[in-house]
N, C-alpha and C positions, 0 to 999 in steps of 0.2 A: 744494536749499536749502543754505545755508552750514553746513558741518559744525561750525563754532565757535559759530554762533548757536543751534543747537538745545540743546546742553549748557548754554549760558548761560541760556536760558529756563527749563530745569529747575532750575538753580541758584538763579535769582531766585525761583521758586515755592517751593523748599525753604527759602530764607532767610526769605521772608515767613511761611510756615507755622511754621517753627521759632521765629521771633520772637514770633508770636502765642501759641504754646504755652509760651514761656519756655525753649525747648530750644536756642536758637541757639548758645550757647557749648559745650554738650555735643556738638552736631552738628559744630561746628568741630573739637573734639578728635578726634572719630571720623574726620573727613575728613583731619586731619593724619596719623593712624595709617594710614588707607587709602592716602593718597598715598605714605607711606613704604613701604608694602607693595608698591604698584605699582612704585616705583622699585627696590626691592631684589629683587623677583621678577618679571622681565619676562614670565614664563609666566602670571602672573595675568591680564593683559589678554587674552592669547590664550585662556585658559580661559573668560573671561567672554564673549568673542565666539564661542565654539564653539556652533554651532547644535544639536549633539547632546547638550549638557549641559542638563539640565532646570532650570527656574526654582528649584526647591527647593534643588538643589545649588549653583546660582549664588548664591542668597541666603545659604546657610550659608557659602559661601566668602567672600563679601564681608563678612558679619558677623564672621567669624573674623579676617579681614585688618584690619578696623577696630577689633576689640576690643569689638564691640557685644554687648549682651545682649537678652533678650526684653523688658526694660523700656524699651528705646530705640525706642518705638513710632513716633516721627517718622521715624527712620531706616528702619525697616521699611516704613512707608507710602511713603517715597520709593522704596525698592527695588521695591515692588509697582507703583507708578506707572510706573517705567521698564519693568518687565516687561509691564504691560498695554499700553503703547504701543510695545512691541518696540524699546526703546532701551537695554536693559541693556548692550549693547556699548559704549555711550558713557559708562559709569559713570566711568571715569578722567577724561574731559574735564569731566564735570559736577562731579566732586570738585574739580578745579583751579579751575573757575569759581566754585564756592561759596566756596572759600578766598579768592579774590581779592575777591569781593563782601563777604564778612564782614570782611576786613581793611580794606577801604575804608570800610565803614559804621562800623567801630569805631576808626578811625584807628590801625591797627596797621601798622608798617613793617617790612619784612624788611631787616635790617642784617647785612651780611657784612663782617667785617674780616679782611684777609689781611695777615699780618705776616711779615717775614723771619725773625724768631726769636721765641720765646715772650716775652711781656711779663710784667713783675712785676705783682702785684695792684694796686699803687698806680697804675702807668701805665695799666693796663687800665681801672680805675675812673675815672680822669681822662678817658680817651678816651670811655668810655660816657657820662659826664656831658656832655661836649661834644656828643656825638651827640644825647642827649636834649634838650638846649637847642635844637638845630636842628629838632626834630620838632614844635615848637609845641604841646606838650601831648599829643602822640600817644605811643603805647607802641611798643616794638620787640621783635622776635624776633631776638635777637642770636646770631651764629655767628662764632666765631674759627677761622681756618685759618692754618697755618704753611706758607710757601712760600719756601725759601731762595733761589730764583732772583730774588727781589726785591733781593737783596744787602743792603739795609738799608731802614728805613722801613716803610711800610704803605700799603694801599689800603683805602678804605671805600666799600662799595656800599650805597646806601639805595634800595631798589626799583630803579629804572632809572638813578639818578644815580651817578656815581663821582668820588671824590676820590682822586687818585693822588699820594701823598707818598713814593714809593719811590725809592731810589737808581737802580734800573734805569730808571725813567722819566726821571730827571734826565739820566742818561747818554744815553738815546735822544734827548732834546731837544737836548742838546749836540752830538751827532753830526749831527742835522739842520741845526743852525746852522752847523756847520763845513763841511758839504757844500753849503750854499746859497751 
């Protein structure tokens, strides 16, 4: 069976349960923290997949990585379900699928702005306002990066769309025109 389909099914079930319990935003917060832990600690995924590590240790490890407490019963129930079905090794993929489903259900867009140099607060707020207008009432998770290789200007990535207003892109297009 498709390795991407199974985690997505668990994520859908978790989103449904969390929404029914009113825990969906808390679970999203835990999933963001857990995703960051998987990204910063590649050994976490290996530990979760280790067949010699018991469920209790894996549960403690995942709860600590997510910043979860004993009060997060929906999250704990999710971990138990993964363990019961021998799918704990797919926790990272299920986390990513949950975050995608939650964002889609709540009209949250991941926005990454890459600029050649730091922007002033006025310029950055103006850019944020322009992006918000494009989201049709959705909200954004905003991230600003600095990349001097752009030479000037910026790029804006909204989920899988890209607006490239960089000098490096203009030079690249000019080069293609001259070579044609």
